[in-house]
Residue, then its C-alpha position, 0 to 999 in steps of 0.5 A: x316716266x323717269x322712274x319707269x326708265x330707272x326701273x328698266x335700267x335696274x332690271x337690266x342690272x339685276x338681269x345681267x347678274x342673274x344671267x351671269x350667275x346662271x352662266x357661271x365662271x367668266x359669265x358673271x363678268x361678261x354679262x356685267x359688261x353686256x349690261x354696261x353696253x345696254x345701259x350706255x348704248x340703249x339708255x345713253x348713260x355715261x360709262x362708269x369708272x373702270x375698276x382698273x386698280x381693283x382689277x390689277x390688284x387681283x391680277x398681282x395677288x393671284x400671280x404671286x399666289x400661283x407662283x407660290x402654288x407652283x413652287x409647293x408653297x400651298x402644299x406647305x401651308x396645307x401641311x401645317x394646317x393639317x397637322x394643327x387640325x389632327x393634333x387637336x381632335x378633341x377640340x376639332x370644332x373650335x380648332x378647324x374653323x380658326x385654322x380655316x380662317x387664318x389660312x384664308x387670311x394668309x393666302x387671300x383665297x378660300x380655295x386653300x380650304x378645299x385641301x383641308x376638307x378631307x383632313x377635317x372629315x377624317x379627323x372627326x370620323x376617326x375620333x367618332x365625332x359628327x363630321x358636320x360640326x367641324x366641316x360646316x363651321x370651317x367652311x363658313x369661317x373660311x369665308x370670313x377670312x376674305x374680308x380680313x385678308x390684305x391680299x383678297x380680291x374683295x379687299x382689293x375692291x374695298x380698298x379702292x372704294x374707301x380710298x377717299x374716306x381716310x379709312x385705310x388697310x390698318x383701320x379695316x383690318x383692326x375691325x375685320x380681324x378681331x370681329x371675325x375671330x369672335x365670330x369663329x368662336x361663337x359659331x364653333x360654340x353653337x355648332x358643337x351643340x348641333x346635330x345628333x352624335x353618330x350613334x344616334x344619327x339614323x342616316x349614319x346607322x342606315x349607311x353602316x347597315x348598307x355597308x357604305x361606311x364603317x363604324x370607326x374604331x373609336x365608336x366600335x365598343x359602344x356600337x357593339x354594346x348597343x346593336x351587336x356585331x352582326x354585319x358591322x365593319x370597324x375602321x381604324x384609319x383607311x376605311x373612312x374614305x372608302x367604306x370597306x371593312x377592316x379590323x378594329x384598330x385600338x392604337x391612335x391612328x397615324x396622322x395624314x401626311x401631306x407631301x411638300x415639294x422641296x422648296x415649298x416652305x421657302x415659297x410660302x415664307x416669301x409670300x407671307x413676308x410680302x403679305x406682312x410687308x403690305x400690312x406694315x406699309x399700311x400701318x406706317x404710311x411714312x414708310x411709303x415714298x411720297x410725292x407732291x399732289x396738286x397742292x404741292x403737299x407730299x402724299x404717300x403713294x396709295x396702297x393699291x399701288x403698293x399691293x400691286x408692286x409688292x405682289x408682282x415682285x413676290x411672284x418674281x422672287x418665288x420664280x427666281x428663288x425656286x427656279x420655277x418656269x413662268x409657264x408653270x405658274x400660268x397653268x396653276x388652278x389658282x391663276x385660272x380662278x383668280x382671272x375669273x374673279x378679276x373679270x367678274x369684278x371688272x364687269x359687275x363693278x363697271x355696270x354697277x358704277x354706270x348705273x349708280x353714277x347716273x341715278x344718284x338723285x332718282x334712286x341712290x339718294x332715297x336708298x341711301x336715306x333708308x340705309x342712313x336711317x337704319x344702317x343695319x339694312x346695309x348688312x342685310x343687303x350685303x348678305x342677300x346680294x352676296x348670296x345671289x351673286x356668290x361673289x364677294x368682290x362684285x357685291x362689294x362694288x355694287x353695295x358699298x358705293x350706296x353706303x358711302x353715298x348715304x354718308x354712313x361712317x367708314x367704321x360702320x360700313x367696315x363693320x357690316x362689310x363681313x356680311x359677305x358671309x352670305x356667300x354661303x346662303x345657297x349651296x352653290x359653292x365648291x367648298x359646300x359641295x365638296x364638304x357634303x360629298x366628302x362626308x360619307x357619314x351623311x351628317x353634312x347635307x343639303x335639303x330640298x329647301x335651297x337655303x336650309x342646309x348644314x351651313x345655314x346655322x353657322x352662317x347665320x350665327x357668324x353673320x350676327x356675331x361678326x357684325x355685332x363685334x365689328x360695330x363695337x370694335x369700330x367705336x374704338x378705332x379713331x376716324 
């Protein structure tokens, strides 16, 4: 009977997550709260711990990010990334994924990648490259930046959960950052060899014949030699986005410029300085104020408090330095997206903790034993759950407590945590849809099989590479 009751409770948890995913947006968090209500009032489980620290870390970080966005800081970062990408067209499949990763790390959100999608596409298209290679790899690696960023929502949740393990921000970043860089390079190496060249791609040739996209100037001579010139348009720089005819352009196309509002650089530098300060205080605990604990020993304040203090301060400094109206900060898309992420984490984490804390002996300990005997199951579980929920922070709060209860070493857990790359399992994310819609050549695509699309192979390659590299690196990190 006890197992039947636990199974029913598990169905409530899973059902709430499924309904939250179907509802979308705030729905994920709200359904999580409803699931908690059912567990408490129907099954009489004691309410779990409310994820206050994780919630307010997200709010603090997203407030600073939104202030930076309002002051033009995001535009400045995008402009820099755009120049780096466009100035390395021959190495685009290697450069673009690394740039997407680094800028996600710096900003704490992969939303910055949306602005880079047209740049990556145009650069590939103008140079006659298959856009899918760089677009798909970059989309995937931008997700790796979430578990390597000191100011991401998932990191906020992870830091709180790992607080009592002796594994802080420095140890986490020492594993996730180099492992992610390895994954970026491996994914790019594989991706560069996937797919046909444009002139061998039937879908691209079909679209050229239909007049939906023109042949780029870089491929014009080869196209004419193979197929002739009848009914074929060529493009230099502008036709890629619209598919209209133009005269072949022989000179190098001009760079796509991203206008940066006055003061955008200052705002970005303030935000980056705040991020680096957080990393510095994490690396050197002695720099943090210390206060007596229950035993009278001096203990530095926790990193959760540090992140909240610094990020809220960064937001105010940006507002004052750039004379931004606070009301303008509230209107930024990043703030809205961040609030949704915070509510999603709040609801799912609360529900998960309520269920897990009440069922340690019945289900969590057996699951923990399975993971302990085969730790790689944690990587699989993180990957699949994140794919189903499309939320890295919610998955972190659901699965990491189970791994901790199983007694896995913090380094092993951290090495497998980037399995959240499974967020790309289903084409349910804005970045994936945007990449497909932007690529007028048709090389970046979805299929009738939900889990098989242009992002599947780079996702799987990145997953294997980041976990393997992480497991090796964690052996070198002192406990």
